C-alpha positions in Angstrom: -185.8 8.6 75.9 -183.6 9.8 73.3 -184.0 13.3 71.9 -184.4 12.9 68.2 -183.7 16.3 66.3 -183.2 15.1 62.7 -183.9 11.8 61.3 -180.1 10.9 61.0 -179.1 12.7 64.4 -179.8 11.2 67.8 -178.5 12.5 71.3 -179.0 10.3 74.4 -178.3 11.7 77.9 -176.0 9.2 79.7 -175.0 10.7 83.1 -173.5 13.9 84.8 -169.7 14.4 85.1 -168.0 16.9 87.5 -165.1 18.9 85.7 -162.9 21.7 86.5 -160.9 23.9 84.3 -157.9 26.2 85.0 -158.2 29.7 83.8 -156.5 33.2 84.3 -159.1 34.0 87.2 -158.6 30.6 88.9 -160.1 27.2 88.8 -163.6 27.0 87.8 -165.7 24.0 88.7 -168.7 22.8 86.8 -171.0 19.9 85.9 -171.5 18.6 82.4 -173.4 15.9 81.0 -172.1 13.1 79.1 -174.2 12.2 75.9 -174.1 9.4 73.5 -174.3 10.9 70.0 -175.5 8.9 66.9 -175.3 10.4 63.4 -175.3 8.6 60.0 -175.1 5.3 61.6 -172.0 6.3 63.5 -172.0 6.8 67.3 -169.5 8.5 69.8 -169.8 9.9 73.4 -168.9 13.4 74.4 -169.9 16.5 76.4 -171.6 19.2 74.3 -170.4 22.0 76.3 -166.6 21.2 75.1 -167.3 22.9 71.7 -168.9 26.0 73.4 -165.9 26.7 75.9 -163.1 26.0 73.3 -161.6 23.0 75.3 -161.3 19.4 74.9 -161.8 16.3 77.1 -158.0 15.8 77.3 -157.1 19.3 78.3 -159.0 21.1 81.1 -157.0 24.3 80.6 -157.9 27.6 78.9 -156.0 28.6 75.9 -154.8 31.7 77.6 -153.4 29.6 80.5 -151.5 27.2 78.1 -149.7 30.3 76.4 -148.8 31.5 79.7 -147.4 28.1 80.8 -145.6 27.8 77.5 -143.9 31.3 77.9 -142.7 30.8 81.3 -141.5 27.3 80.4 -139.2 28.9 77.7 -136.9 30.6 80.4 -137.7 28.3 83.5 -137.6 24.8 84.5 -140.8 23.0 84.8 -140.5 23.0 88.5 -139.9 26.9 88.5 -142.8 27.4 86.1 -145.2 25.6 88.3 -143.9 27.5 91.4 -144.2 30.8 89.4 -147.9 30.0 88.5 -148.6 28.8 92.2 -147.3 32.2 93.2 -149.9 33.9 91.1 -152.7 31.7 92.6 -153.1 28.8 90.1 -153.2 25.2 91.2 -150.4 23.9 89.0 -147.9 21.3 89.6 -144.5 20.3 87.9 -146.3 17.3 86.4 -149.2 19.2 84.9 -146.6 21.7 83.2 -144.6 18.8 81.7 -147.8 16.9 80.5 -149.0 20.1 78.8 -145.6 21.0 77.1 -144.2 17.6 76.2 -147.4 15.5 75.7 -150.5 17.8 74.9 -148.6 20.7 72.9 -145.8 18.6 72.0 -147.6 15.9 70.3 -149.5 18.5 68.1 -146.3 20.3 67.4 -144.6 17.1 66.1 -147.6 16.0 64.0 -147.7 19.5 62.5 -143.9 19.4 61.6 -144.1 15.9 60.3 -147.0 16.9 58.0 -145.5 19.9 56.7 -142.3 17.9 55.8 -144.2 15.2 54.1 -146.2 17.6 52.0 -143.1 19.6 51.2 -141.3 16.3 49.8 -144.5 15.3 47.8 -144.3 18.8 46.3 -140.6 18.3 45.5 -141.2 15.1 43.8 -144.0 16.6 41.9 -142.1 19.7 41.1 -145.0 21.9 42.4 -143.3 25.0 43.4 -144.5 27.6 46.2 -146.0 30.8 45.1 -144.8 32.6 48.2 -142.8 35.8 48.4 -139.8 35.8 46.2 -136.4 36.7 47.2 -133.1 37.2 45.3 -130.8 36.1 47.9 -131.0 33.8 51.0 -128.7 33.5 54.0 -128.5 30.2 55.9 -126.3 29.4 58.9 -126.1 26.1 60.7 -124.4 24.9 64.1 -125.2 22.4 66.7 -125.3 22.2 70.4 -124.3 19.1 72.4 -126.7 18.0 75.0 -126.8 15.2 77.7 -129.7 12.9 76.3 -130.9 9.7 78.0 -132.3 6.9 76.3 -133.8 3.5 77.2 -132.5 0.3 76.0 -134.0 -3.0 77.0 -130.5 -4.8 77.4 -128.6 -1.9 79.1 -131.4 0.1 80.7 -131.3 4.0 80.9 -128.3 5.3 79.4 -126.8 9.0 79.1 -124.9 10.1 76.2 -124.2 13.5 74.4 -126.3 14.1 71.2 -125.9 17.2 68.6 -129.1 19.4 68.7 -128.9 21.1 65.4 -129.9 24.7 64.7 -130.6 26.3 61.3 -131.2 29.9 60.7 -132.3 31.5 57.5 -132.5 35.0 56.7 -132.8 37.6 53.7 -130.9 40.4 54.9 -130.2 42.9 57.8 -131.5 46.1 59.1 -130.2 48.9 61.6 -131.5 48.4 65.1 -133.5 51.3 66.4 -130.7 52.3 68.9 -128.3 52.1 66.3 -126.3 49.7 68.3 -125.8 47.5 65.2 -127.8 45.3 62.7 -130.4 42.6 63.1 -131.3 39.8 60.7 -134.7 40.3 58.7 -137.3 37.5 57.9 -135.5 35.1 60.2 -136.6 31.4 60.2 -135.2 28.8 62.5 -135.4 25.0 62.5 -134.0 22.6 65.3 -133.8 18.9 65.7 -131.6 15.8 66.3 -132.6 14.4 62.7 -129.9 13.2 60.3 -128.6 15.9 58.0 -130.4 15.3 54.8 -133.7 15.1 56.8 -132.7 18.1 58.9 -132.1 20.1 55.7 -135.5 19.3 54.3 -137.0 20.4 57.7 -135.3 23.8 57.3 -136.3 24.0 53.6 -139.9 23.1 54.2 -140.2 26.0 56.9 -138.5 28.4 54.6 -140.9 27.5 51.7 -143.7 28.4 53.9 -142.8 31.9 53.8 -140.6 32.3 50.8 -140.5 30.8 47.3 -137.3 28.5 47.9 -137.0 27.0 44.4 -136.6 30.7 42.8 -133.9 32.0 45.1 -131.0 32.8 43.0 -128.3 32.5 45.6 -127.8 30.8 48.9 -125.1 31.8 51.1 -124.4 29.1 53.6 -122.2 29.9 56.6 -121.0 27.0 59.0 -118.1 25.8 61.3 -116.8 23.2 58.7 -118.7 20.3 60.0 -119.1 17.7 57.4 -123.0 17.6 58.0 -123.4 21.3 57.2 -121.6 21.8 53.9 -122.0 18.2 52.3 -125.9 18.4 52.9 -125.9 21.3 50.1 -123.4 19.6 47.9 -125.6 19.1 44.6 -127.2 22.6 45.0 -125.5 24.8 42.3 -126.8 28.0 44.0 -125.0 27.6 47.3 -122.0 29.6 48.0 -120.1 28.1 51.0 -118.5 30.1 53.6 -116.4 29.0 56.8 -117.5 31.1 59.9 -114.9 33.5 60.9 -115.4 33.1 64.4 -114.6 29.3 64.3 -111.4 30.3 62.1 -110.2 32.4 64.9 -111.3 29.8 67.6 -109.3 27.1 65.9 -106.0 29.1 65.5 -106.3 30.2 69.1 -106.9 26.6 70.3 -104.0 25.1 68.1 -101.3 27.8 68.2 -100.1 28.9 71.6 -97.6 31.3 70.6 -99.3 34.9 71.0 -97.2 36.4 68.2 -98.0 33.5 65.8 -101.7 33.8 66.8 -101.8 37.7 65.9 -99.8 36.9 62.6 -102.2 34.1 61.5 -105.4 36.1 62.5 -104.1 39.1 60.5 -103.4 36.9 57.3 -107.1 35.5 57.8 -108.3 39.2 57.8 -106.1 40.2 54.8 -107.3 37.0 52.9 -103.9 35.7 52.4 -105.2 32.0 52.7 -102.7 30.3 50.3 -99.6 31.9 52.1 -101.0 30.9 55.6 -101.4 27.4 54.3 -97.8 27.4 52.9 -96.4 28.5 56.1 -98.3 26.1 58.1 -97.3 23.2 55.9 -93.6 24.4 56.7 -94.4 24.4 60.3 -95.5 20.9 60.0 -92.4 19.6 58.3 -90.1 21.4 60.8 -91.6 20.7 64.1 -92.4 17.5 66.0 -94.3 16.3 69.0 -97.3 18.0 70.3 -96.4 21.5 68.6 -96.3 19.4 65.2 -99.7 17.8 65.9 -101.4 21.3 66.6 -100.0 22.8 63.4 -101.2 19.8 61.3 -104.7 20.1 62.9 -105.0 23.8 62.0 -103.6 22.9 58.5 -106.0 20.1 57.6 -109.0 22.2 59.1 -108.1 25.0 56.8 -107.2 23.0 53.8 -110.4 20.6 53.8 -112.4 23.9 53.8 -110.3 26.0 51.4 -113.1 26.5 49.0 -115.2 28.0 51.9 -112.4 30.3 53.2 -113.1 33.1 50.6 -115.8 35.7 52.0 -119.1 35.8 49.9 -118.9 39.4 49.4 -115.9 38.8 47.2 -117.6 36.7 44.8 -118.8 38.2 41.5 -122.6 37.7 42.3 -122.1 40.4 45.1 -119.8 42.9 43.5 -122.6 45.4 42.7 -123.8 45.8 46.2 -123.4 49.3 47.4 -121.3 50.2 50.4 -124.1 50.6 53.0 -125.0 47.1 52.1 -121.7 45.7 52.2 -121.1 47.0 55.6 -124.2 45.7 56.9 -124.0 42.2 55.3 -121.5 39.9 57.4 -122.5 36.6 58.4 -121.6 35.0 61.7 -124.7 35.4 63.7 -125.3 31.5 64.3 -123.1 31.2 67.5 -125.0 34.3 69.0 -128.1 32.5 68.0 -127.1 29.1 69.6 -126.6 31.0 72.8 -129.7 33.2 72.7 -132.1 30.8 71.2 -131.1 27.3 72.7 -128.3 27.4 75.2 -129.9 29.7 77.8 -132.8 27.3 78.3 -131.5 23.9 77.2 -128.2 24.1 79.4 -130.5 24.6 82.6 -131.4 20.9 82.5 -129.2 18.2 83.8 -130.4 15.5 81.1 -133.1 15.7 78.4 -135.1 12.8 76.8 -134.7 13.2 73.1 -138.3 14.0 72.6 -138.5 16.6 75.3 -135.3 18.4 74.1 -136.9 18.6 70.6 -140.1 19.9 71.6 -138.4 22.7 73.8 -136.1 23.6 70.9 -139.0 24.1 68.5 -140.9 26.0 70.9 -137.8 28.2 71.6 -137.6 28.6 67.7 -141.1 29.7 67.2 -140.8 32.2 70.0 -137.6 33.8 68.1 -139.4 33.8 64.9 -142.5 35.6 66.7 -144.9 33.0 65.7 -145.2 31.0 68.7 -148.8 32.3 69.9 -150.0 32.2 66.4 -148.9 28.4 66.1 -150.4 27.5 69.5 -153.6 29.1 68.5 -153.6 27.1 65.3 -152.7 23.8 67.1 -155.5 24.2 69.7 -158.2 25.1 67.3 -157.4 22.6 64.5 -157.1 18.9 64.6 -153.6 17.9 63.6 -154.0 14.1 62.1 -151.2 11.6 62.5 -148.7 11.4 59.4 -150.1 9.2 56.8 -146.6 7.7 56.5 -143.3 7.4 58.3 -140.9 10.2 57.4 -137.7 8.2 57.6 -139.0 5.7 55.2 -140.3 8.2 53.1 -137.1 10.0 52.8 -134.9 6.8 52.6 -137.0 5.3 49.9 -137.2 8.6 47.7 -133.9 10.2 48.8 -131.6 9.1 45.9 -134.3 9.9 43.2 -135.2 12.9 45.1 -131.5 14.2 45.1 -131.2 13.7 41.2 -134.5 15.6 40.9 -133.2 18.5 42.9 -129.8 18.5 41.2 -131.3 18.7 37.9 -133.7 21.6 39.0 -131.1 23.6 40.7 -128.3 23.3 38.1 -130.3 24.8 35.4 -130.8 27.9 37.4 
């Protein structure tokens, strides 16, 4: 007989189900009752004990165990993570770890990012601006890491190819480390993915806008290695000051110029900001040499000439002249290469080949961990239902991007 609690609610016992859940104290087995629940003319099946213990039918693992699994997977492969957990006495397999990271947590994380991006684009179109913390200057750095990624094609089967995993980093300044060994960035936000440049930029902006009032930032200093997707993504934004990364300038000189004395000379000219003289000398070298040497001089000349406007340091611009000496010493961009290594490379390079989806999810978890928001985000994902996006991101961006770009340009140029 069904138990009638209210006029519109009916709960009918169906059967017993044996289940077990992984916890920090080991695997706990129990029996649960399966019910048919009817409410307001709608019916669904479920186990009433689910809500009480804070788990779901799809995931028989406690929240603390999920966090432990995720944290271990950030520095170890899935096999090593499973081995470490088995040594602690937990009955976990490699497949369980993969399912938890890539399917259960990964699905929720991707949905969360997609919904955040769609909400941000909608706000941008309606010109509804954030009321979050306001900052005067925002520093943004971008770079990429090439990873071996496999993709399945019906015609050619599984194919391996290298794809660039992009990393964006935004922060508001620097502060001294406690041990006085240098400076660290403040209020750092990371974003990572394989998306097209215009979509990746919006992903980074949406994450910034969750913390800071992005529209009311007066100046954005953009540091990059000269890749087209970095600087050209911000062409329409009048607030942006582009700067070519010093590390990549010196790296290019070392790669193209084999003569050690010339290397030192050109590095010194860059340090002394004699960019026009350097370009003139390189132009003469291109005209007076031939063969491989001419090709190298020409490569360096084109690299510096194509990024000539970004060669100057942001501290030399009018907007930053009034900074005091202490700030000037602290503020020197060029942290992205270290971030690529510390945030992505140490983990992503341990795998011989990634799926595009698996690499994206792992990169997102690594970014959240570096921001210090990983466990807070996991708690949110586990305690809230994350719905599927109501429309496809790519279609939304492609449909509105040109109109959106004009709106953005109009908004930014009046500042």
